N, C-alpha and C positions, 0 to 999 in steps of 0.2 A: 844654588844651581846655575844661576846666570853667570856668576863669576867663573865657575868650573867650565861652563860651556865656552865662554870667551877664551879662556886659557887653552883649552883643548883645540879649538879651531885655530887660534893664533900660532900655536907651536907647529901646526901641520905644515905651514909654509916652509919652515926650517927643515923639518923632517923630510918633506918631499924633495927639496933642493939637495939635501944630503944624499938620499938614495939615488937620485938621478946622476949625481957626480961620482957615485961609487958602484957603478955596474948595471943598474937597472935601466932598460930602455923605456922611454916614456909610456908607450901604449901597453907594453908588457906589464909595467907597474900598475897602470890603471886597471887592466884586465884582471890581474891577480888580486889586487886590493878590493875591487868592487865585487868580484866573484865571491870572495870570502865573506864580505859584508852582507851580500845578498842572502847567503845561506843563513847567517846568524840572525839578521834582522827579520827575515821571513819566518824563521822558527819562533822568534820572540813574538811577532805579531800574531801568528796563528795560535800560539799558546794563550795569547790575551783575548783574541776576538773569535777564534774558531771559524773564520771565514774571510775570504778575499773578494767576495762577490760585490760587483758594482753594476749599475745600470748600463745597458748596452749603449745608450746615447752618451754616456760619460767616458766610454772606453777610448774614443778618438781623442778626447782632450787629455786623457792620461798618457796615451802614446805620444801626443804632441809635447806634453810636459816632460816626458822622459827624453825625447829627442833634444829639447832645448836645455833641460836642466842637467842631464847626465852626459849625453853624447857630445853635443857641441861644447858644453861647458868644460868637460874633462879634456877634450882635445886641446882647447885653447889654454886651459890651466896648466897641464903638464908641459906643454911646449913653451908657454910663457916663462915657466921656471927653468926650463932648459936653456933658454936664450938670454934670460935676464936675472938680476939679483932677486932673492926672496924678499928683501926689504922694499925694493922698488915696486914689485908686483903687489905686495901687501898694501902699500899706500895707495896705489892706483885703484885697488878694489874698494878703498874707502868711498869711492864715488858711486858704489852700487845703489844706494838709496835714491840718488838723483836719477839714475837710469830707470829705476823702478817706477818713480813718479812720472817720468816722461812717457814711458810705455803705457802706464795706466791712463794718462791723459790722452794719448793718441787713440786709445780704443774706447774712451768715454767713461772710464771708471773714476777719474779724479778731476776736480776743478782746481786749477792752479792760478793763484793770484800773482800780482806783479812781483811781490817779494820772493816768490819761489824762483822766478826767472833770474833775479839778481843772485840768488843762492846758487843756481845752476852755473851761471857764468863764473862765480867765485870758485866753485868746486872744479870746474873744467880748467880754469886757469891754474889751479893747484896741480892737476894732472899734468898739464903742460910743463910746469916748473920741475916736477919730479922727473919727467923724461929728459928735459933739457939740462937739468942741473947735475946729473951724475958725471963722474969722471969720464972723459972721452966724448961727452956730449950725446945728443940723441942718436947719432950714427953708431954709437957703441953697441946698442942692442935694440934698434928700432923695431925689429921683428918681435922681440920679446915684449916690448912695451905695447905694441899694437895688439898682441895676443892677450896681454893683461886687460886692455880695454874691452876686448871681445869677451873675456871671462866675466867681467862685471856686467856687460850688457846681456849675455846669455843667462846669467843667474837672475838678473832682474826680470827677464822675460819669463823664466820659469816661475818666479815668485807670483807674477801676475796670472799666469796660466792656471796655477793650482788654487787660486783664491776661491773661485766658485765651488770647487770640489770640497774644500774644507768646511763648507756649510752643510754638506750631505754625508760626509764620511769622516771617520777619525783620522787624525794626521798620521797615525801609525800605518793604517791600511794604505793610504795614498803613498806614503814614503816607501813602503815595502814593494808596492806594484811598480812605482816609478824606478826604484833602484833595480829591480829585476829586469824590466824592459830596457832600461838604459844600459845595464851591463851587457846584455846581448848585443846591442849596437856597438858598444866599445870593444867587446871581444871580437866581433866580426871585422871591425876596422883594424884592430891591432893583431890579428891572427898571425901575420908573418913575423912580427917582432916577437911575439910570445913563443912561437915555434923555435926561433933562433936564439932565444934568451938563455944564457947560462945562469944557473941558479947557485953557482958556487960563490956565495957572498960571505962577508964577515959576519960575526955574531951581532955586531951593532946594526948592520943593515937589516937583518932579520927582526931585531927588536923594533927598529923604526917601522917596518912593515906591519908588525903586530899592532903597534901603537896607532898607526895611521888608519888601520882597519877598525879596531875596537873603539878608539877614542872619537875622532872627528866624524866617523860614519855611523857608528852604532850607538854609543853612549850619549853623544850630544843630541841625537834625535829624541831620545827619551827625556833627557834633562831639559832640553829647550822647550818642548811642548808642555811639560809639567810646569815649568816656570811661567810660560805664557798664560797658562790656565790660572795660576795663582796671583800673578802681579799685573796681568793685562798686557796686550801687545805693544802699547805705546811705551811703557816703562821698559819692557823687555828689549825692544829694538833700540831704544836709547842707549842701554848698556851695551848691546851688540855692536853699536857703532864704534866702540873702543877697540874692537878686535883688530882692525888693520894696524893700529898704532902699537898695540901690544905685540903683534906679529913682527913688525919692523924691529922692535927692541930685541926680541928673541934672535932674529937673524943677525943683528949687529953684534950681539954678545956671543952667540954660539957658533956662528959661521965666520966671525971676524970680518963681516962686510963693512964697507965704509959708506958714509952718507955725507953729502955736501950741505952747506947751510942753505943753498937754494932748494934742495930737496926737502929739507926740514920745513922751510917756508911753504913749499907746496903742500906738505902734509897738514900744516896749520890751516891753509886756505881751504883744503877739502873738509877738514873738521869744522871750520867756520861756516862753510856753505851748508853742511848738514844741519848745523845748529839753526841757521836762518830758515832752512826749509822746514824744520820741525816746528818752528814758531809761526811760520806764515802759511804753509800749505793747509788746505782744508779738503779732506778726503770725502768723497761721496760714497765710498765703500768701506765701512769700518772693519770688515773682515779681511781686508788685504793685509796680511801679516808677512813681513820681510823675513827671509831666512838667509843664512850666510854659509852654511856648511859646505865644504869642498870635498 
C-alpha cells in the first residue's frame, strides 16, 4: 500500500504538468479535479462513518487546515508547475518534512536538537542547488521555484494543523471535510478561469484528469491511512520521503525533461538532510503524521 501510494502521488506531478500544457487553465483544473474528488470521497466517508459531525470548537481549526492545506497549497502547486518543470518542483517538495518540523518547533510541538539544524541547512542548500542548477539558471523560472517552496511550506503547515484533529476523529472524516471546504475556496478563486475554460480536450487529457482525481486524491487517502495504521507513522513517512525522487524520474522519462548534475546533487542533499533529520530530531508530539498528497 505504501509503494502504491508513493507511485500514485509521484506520477501526479507529471500528469498535472501535462494537462496544464495541453489546454487546462490552472485554477479551472484544480476546481474540476477537487470538485469531483470531494463528491467521491465524501460519499465514501459517509458510507463508512455515517456522520461528518465534529465539535464546534474544532470547526475553526478544520477551516484553517482547509485554507492552508487545500486553498493556498493548490494555488501555489498548480502555478509552480505552470512556471517550472515537474522534476524541479518535485525535488523542491522533498524539503516538506523540514518545513513541517520547523513549523512544529515554532508553535512548540517539537524539540529540535543541533543535528536537525544541520539537516535543515543541508536540505535548503539542496533546494538552492536545484533552483540554481537548471538550464538557464534561477532566472529561468524563479516564480515557479518560489511557488514550489510555498507549496512545501503550506503543506507542512497543513500537516501540523490537522495533527490535533487526528487524535479525535478518523482521518477520513477530517480529509472529507477539509477537501470540501478547500474546494469551495479554490472554486471561488478560480471561478473566472472555470467559466472561460474550454473543455474540448484530447482523450489523454481526460484520462489524466480521471487519474489525478481518483488516484492522488481519493485512493491514496485510503491506502495511506490504512498503511500508517499497519506499519506506523515513522516507517510510512520514511517510505513517503521517496516520493519526490520517484516523481522526478517520472517527469524525466515521460515529459522528456532534463536535469543538470547540479540539480541531481541538490536532490541528494535534500535526501541527506531528511535522513539526518530522521535520525536526530526528537518529536514531543508522536501523533504528528506527515502527509504528501497533492
